[in-house]
C-alpha positions, 0 to 999 in steps of 0.5 A, a space after each residue: 500500500 502506498 503512502 498518501 501524498 507520496 509520488 511513486 516512479 511511473 513505469 510508463 515511458 511517455 508520462 511526464 512528457 505531456 507538458 512538453 508536448 503541449 508546450 510544443 503544440 502551442 508554439 507550433 500553433 502560434 507560429 502558424 497563426 503568425 505566418 498566416 497573419 503575415 501572409 494576410 498582411 502581405 496580400 492586403 498590402 499588395 492589393 492596396 498597392 494595386 488599387 492605388 497604382 494600377 499601372 505599376 505592374 
């Protein structure tokens, strides 16, 4: 019988890695969002330039 409040070593190899996996997943998600927003800003800038300078292309 184990003592309450005391942690035992867990034999499962992937336990304890969830926090790292979750952190990595959030970082990838934020990087994707940043890439998407920067692409949207670039497209908006190109569309604005095409509207105000139609003969430049």
